[in-house]
C-alpha positions as CSV (number, residue, x, y, z in Angstrom):
1,M,-10.6,-21.5,-51.1
2,E,-8.7,-24.0,-50.7
3,R,-6.9,-26.2,-47.7
4,L,-3.5,-27.4,-47.8
5,V,-1.7,-29.8,-45.8
6,I,2.2,-29.0,-45.6
7,D,4.7,-31.1,-43.5
8,I,7.6,-28.3,-42.4
9,P,11.2,-29.1,-40.9
10,D,10.9,-27.8,-37.0
11,A,14.1,-25.9,-37.4
12,K,12.2,-23.4,-40.6
13,S,8.7,-23.7,-39.0
14,T,8.4,-20.5,-37.9
15,L,10.3,-18.6,-40.9
16,V,7.7,-20.6,-43.1
17,K,4.7,-19.8,-40.6
18,Q,5.5,-15.8,-41.2
19,I,6.1,-15.9,-45.0
20,L,2.5,-17.6,-45.1
21,K,0.7,-15.0,-42.5
22,G,2.0,-12.6,-44.8
23,L,0.6,-13.7,-47.8
24,G,-2.8,-14.1,-46.2
25,V,-3.0,-17.5,-45.3
26,T,-4.8,-19.0,-42.1
27,I,-2.8,-21.4,-40.3
28,Q,-4.7,-24.1,-38.3
29,Q,-3.1,-26.2,-36.0
30,E,-3.2,-29.7,-35.6
31,V,-5.5,-31.7,-33.8
32,K,-4.7,-34.7,-32.4
33,S,-7.3,-36.9,-30.6
34,Q,-6.5,-39.1,-27.2
35,P,-5.8,-42.1,-27.9
36,S,-8.1,-43.2,-24.6
37,A,-11.3,-40.8,-26.4
38,Y,-10.6,-42.7,-29.5
39,K,-11.3,-45.9,-27.5
40,K,-13.8,-44.9,-25.6
41,K,-16.0,-43.9,-28.8
42,I,-15.4,-47.1,-30.4
43,S,-16.3,-49.2,-27.3
44,Q,-19.7,-47.8,-27.8
45,V,-20.1,-49.7,-31.6
46,S,-22.8,-52.5,-31.0
47,T,-22.5,-55.5,-33.4
48,W,-25.7,-57.6,-34.2
49,I,-25.2,-61.2,-34.8
50,E,-27.2,-63.0,-37.8
51,E,-30.0,-63.5,-35.9
52,D,-30.2,-59.7,-35.2
53,L,-29.9,-59.5,-39.2
54,K,-32.7,-61.8,-40.3
55,V,-35.4,-59.5,-39.3
56,F,-34.2,-57.1,-42.1
57,D,-33.7,-59.4,-44.9
58,E,-37.5,-61.1,-44.5
59,S,-38.7,-57.2,-44.2
60,K,-36.7,-56.3,-47.2
61,E,-37.9,-60.1,-49.1
62,A,-41.6,-59.1,-48.2
63,F,-41.7,-55.6,-49.7
64,E,-40.2,-56.7,-52.7
65,N,-43.0,-59.1,-53.2
66,L,-45.6,-56.0,-52.8
67,F,-47.8,-55.2,-55.9
68,P,-50.0,-52.6,-56.4
69,H,-53.6,-53.7,-56.5
70,N,-56.3,-51.8,-58.1
71,D,-59.7,-51.9,-56.7
72,N,-61.3,-50.2,-59.4
């Protein structure tokens, strides 16, 4: 199944929807999120300072310097 998004002039919307439904097309209403809900979600995103990220760089460097050890 293919998803297609089209813009229909308001004056022709009902007619076009009827024709498409007659052809077996499923029409979904556009879902618009509330700006306040978006702002609430985005406010939960945290920021990290350079000092917080330093531990990741140090761990990466330590991991890259590991060598296999053979006990034989």
